[in-house]
C-alpha positions in Angstrom: 88.7 93.0 75.6 91.3 95.0 77.8 88.3 95.7 80.6 87.6 91.7 80.7 91.5 91.3 81.5 91.6 94.1 83.9 88.7 93.0 85.5 89.8 89.3 85.6 93.1 90.3 87.3 91.3 92.6 89.7 88.8 89.6 90.8 91.7 87.2 91.0 93.9 89.4 93.2 91.0 90.1 95.4 90.0 86.8 95.6 93.7 85.6 96.5 94.1 88.1 99.0 90.9 87.1 100.8 91.8 83.3 100.5 95.5 84.0 101.9 94.1 86.2 104.6 91.5 83.6 105.5 93.6 80.8 105.1 90.9 79.0 103.2 91.7 75.5 102.5 89.1 72.5 102.3 91.7 70.2 103.8 92.9 72.3 106.5 89.0 73.0 107.5 88.3 69.4 107.9 91.6 68.7 109.6 91.1 71.5 112.1 87.6 70.3 112.7 88.8 66.7 113.5 92.0 67.4 115.4 91.8 71.1 116.9 88.0 71.0 117.2 87.8 74.1 115.4 84.6 74.4 113.3 85.5 78.1 111.8 86.5 76.7 108.3 83.7 74.4 108.1 81.2 77.0 108.8 82.7 79.0 106.0 82.5 76.2 103.8 78.7 75.8 104.7 78.2 79.5 103.9 80.1 79.3 100.7 77.9 76.1 99.6 74.6 77.9 100.8 75.6 81.2 98.9 76.3 79.0 95.7 73.1 77.0 96.1 70.8 80.0 96.5 72.7 81.7 93.2 72.2 78.6 91.1 68.4 78.1 92.1 68.0 82.2 91.3 69.5 81.6 87.8 67.2 78.7 87.3 64.2 80.5 88.2 65.2 83.3 86.2 65.6 81.1 83.0 69.3 82.0 82.3 70.5 78.4 83.7 69.0 75.1 82.5 69.5 71.9 84.6 68.8 68.4 83.5 69.2 65.8 86.1 70.1 62.2 85.0 70.9 58.9 86.7 73.3 59.3 89.6 76.6 57.8 88.9 77.3 55.8 92.1 80.5 53.9 91.0 81.9 57.1 89.3 81.1 59.2 92.5 82.7 56.7 94.7 86.0 56.1 92.7 86.1 60.0 92.1 85.9 60.8 95.6 88.7 58.4 96.5 91.1 59.8 93.9 90.1 63.3 95.0 91.0 62.3 98.6 94.2 60.7 97.8 95.1 63.7 95.5 94.5 66.3 98.6 96.7 64.1 100.6 99.5 63.7 98.3 99.4 67.4 97.6 99.3 68.6 100.8 96.1 70.7 100.4 93.1 71.4 98.3 93.7 73.5 95.1 92.9 76.9 96.6 95.2 76.3 99.6 97.8 75.3 97.2 97.5 78.1 95.1 97.9 80.8 97.7 100.7 78.7 99.5 102.6 78.8 96.5 102.2 82.5 96.4 103.6 82.4 99.9 106.8 80.9 98.7 106.1 77.3 99.9 108.2 75.4 97.5 106.3 72.2 98.0 103.3 73.7 96.4 105.1 75.0 93.4 105.5 71.5 92.4 101.6 71.2 92.2 100.6 74.2 90.6 101.4 73.0 86.9 99.3 69.7 87.4 96.7 71.7 88.7 96.8 74.6 85.9 97.1 71.5 83.1 93.7 70.2 84.6 91.7 73.2 84.9 
């Protein structure tokens, strides 16, 4: 039990350090891509999606994960995407950006963290 808590704290601290130093934020990445013509964060997002896709494929092929695709929920996807985008704009950033900005002392992000924590 203690080793699980300790490993979680270490992984969380390392992930927080990397996100803060890399300024990893989905919202900021798309903003920079459109306004400043800087594609760096977009490439980081593509790499993250690629690594995740390869990992999930490997788990499915190894038999450790089962995936059953059903009908695609078009209406729920459109409404959920709209609400997600609205929430990002109102919060001033995505969840990862909000967490590391709160750790940096940005008071505006402190107000959002309890809502994110409640819905994880």
